[in-house]
C-alpha positions in Angstrom: 13.8 -47.4 46.6 11.8 -45.6 43.9 9.2 -42.9 44.3 6.4 -45.3 43.3 7.3 -47.5 46.3 6.9 -44.6 48.6 3.6 -43.7 47.0 2.3 -47.3 47.3 3.2 -47.3 51.0 2.3 -43.7 51.8 -1.1 -43.4 50.0 -2.9 -45.8 52.4 -1.1 -44.3 55.4 -2.0 -40.7 54.6 -5.6 -41.5 53.5 -5.9 -43.8 56.6 -4.9 -40.9 58.8 -7.3 -38.5 57.0 -10.1 -41.1 57.6 -9.1 -41.7 61.2 -9.1 -38.0 62.1 -12.2 -37.5 60.0 -14.0 -40.1 62.1 -13.0 -38.2 65.3 -14.2 -34.9 63.8 -17.4 -36.6 62.7 -18.0 -38.0 66.2 -17.4 -34.6 67.8 -19.6 -32.6 65.3 -22.4 -35.2 65.4 -22.5 -35.2 69.2 -22.5 -31.4 69.3 -25.2 -31.3 66.6 -27.3 -33.7 68.5 -27.0 -31.7 71.7 -27.8 -28.5 69.9 -30.8 -30.0 68.3 -32.1 -31.6 71.5 -31.3 -28.8 74.0 -31.1 -25.7 71.8 -28.2 -24.5 74.0 -25.9 -23.2 71.3 -24.6 -19.7 71.8 -25.9 -18.6 68.4 -27.2 -19.9 65.1 -23.7 -19.3 63.7 -22.2 -21.8 66.2 -24.8 -24.4 65.3 -24.3 -23.9 61.5 -20.5 -24.1 61.8 -20.7 -27.3 63.7 -23.2 -28.7 61.1 -20.8 -27.7 58.3 -18.0 -29.5 60.1 -20.3 -32.6 60.2 -20.9 -32.4 56.5 -17.2 -31.8 55.7 -16.1 -34.7 57.9 -18.7 -37.0 56.2 -17.5 -35.9 52.8 -13.9 -36.5 53.7 -14.5 -40.0 55.1 -16.6 -41.1 52.2 -14.3 -39.8 49.4 -11.0 -40.7 51.1 -12.4 -44.2 51.7 -13.4 -44.4 48.0 -10.0 -43.2 46.9 -8.1 -45.7 49.1 -10.3 -48.6 47.9 -9.9 -47.6 44.3 -6.1 -47.2 44.8 -5.9 -50.7 46.3 -8.1 -52.2 43.5 -6.5 -50.5 40.5 -3.5 -48.3 41.0 -2.3 -48.9 37.5 -3.6 -45.8 35.8 -7.4 -46.0 35.8 -9.2 -42.6 35.5 -10.7 -43.2 38.9 -7.3 -43.4 40.6 -5.6 -40.8 38.4 -3.9 -37.7 39.5 -6.7 -35.5 38.2 -9.4 -37.4 40.3 -7.2 -37.0 43.4 -6.7 -33.3 42.7 -10.5 -32.7 42.3 -11.5 -34.6 45.4 -8.6 -33.2 47.5 -9.1 -29.7 46.1 -12.7 -29.6 47.2 -11.8 -31.2 50.6 -9.0 -28.7 51.1 -11.4 -25.8 50.4 -14.0 -27.1 52.8 -11.4 -27.9 55.6 -9.9 -24.4 55.2 -13.4 -22.9 55.6 -14.3 -25.2 58.6 -11.0 -24.6 60.5 -11.1 -20.9 59.9 -14.8 -20.6 60.8 -14.4 -22.6 64.0 -11.2 -20.7 64.9 -12.9 -17.3 64.3 -16.0 -18.4 66.3 -13.8 -19.4 69.3 -11.4 -16.5 69.0 -8.5 -18.8 68.4 -9.3 -21.2 71.2 -11.0 -21.1 74.6 -9.7 -21.2 78.1 -12.4 -23.5 79.5 -11.5 -22.6 83.1 -12.2 -18.9 82.6 -15.3 -18.7 80.5 -19.0 -19.4 80.8 -20.3 -18.4 77.4 -19.9 -21.7 75.6 -21.7 -24.7 77.0 -19.4 -27.4 75.4 -16.1 -25.6 75.7 -13.8 -28.7 75.6 -15.6 -30.3 72.7 -15.4 -27.1 70.7 -11.7 -26.8 71.4 -11.2 -30.4 70.2 -13.4 -29.7 67.1 -11.1 -26.8 66.3 -7.9 -28.8 66.9 -9.0 -31.7 64.8 -10.2 -29.5 62.0 -6.7 -28.0 61.7 -5.2 -31.6 61.8 -7.5 -32.5 58.9 -6.6 -29.4 57.0 -2.9 -30.2 57.5 -3.2 -33.8 56.3 -5.3 -32.8 53.2 -2.7 -30.1 52.5 0.2 -32.6 52.6 -1.8 -35.0 50.4 -2.6 -32.4 47.8 1.0 -31.2 47.7 2.2 -34.8 47.1 -0.4 -35.2 44.3 0.7 -32.0 42.7 4.3 -33.0 42.8 3.4 -36.4 41.3 1.3 -34.7 38.7 4.1 -32.4 37.6 6.5 -35.4 37.3 3.9 -37.4 35.4 3.4 -34.5 33.0 7.1 -34.1 32.5 7.6 -37.8 31.7 4.7 -37.6 29.2 1.9 -39.4 31.0 -0.3 -36.3 31.4 -2.5 -35.6 34.4 -4.6 -38.7 33.7 -1.5 -40.8 34.7 -1.4 -42.8 37.8 0.1 -41.7 41.1 2.6 -44.5 41.0 
């Protein structure tokens, strides 16, 4: 079984997982944002802003991952829209944002909260889940970008350049 078969099977799976966990992260951050806007019970403006940045990043990820998966299904034969370079650009920005989100949420919570022994954070369990799913998204985007880089190197070595297709 060739590498292109693995890419044809793996691309929808990996991007489907990125979208799935992005939707979970979107739901958590949207719910927290709505509660913070309605009740103003966030611990600080930093907490509110980090949750809002998570909302933006998850929306970005769902939109562009969905776009990449649809374009890959439509024309995975070497179009510039499904090329290695377009994947690198979108995944690169996504990776930077998920790194910032996961690190910011982790720093805000001090690495995680023991919800039974604290009374500072109002939505302790939701914030713990927000942190966990941010790291899951970061891991999935990291795996995807590593695969795209490896495919890019192999495409460049065989003479297709970075505009070549992933398959």
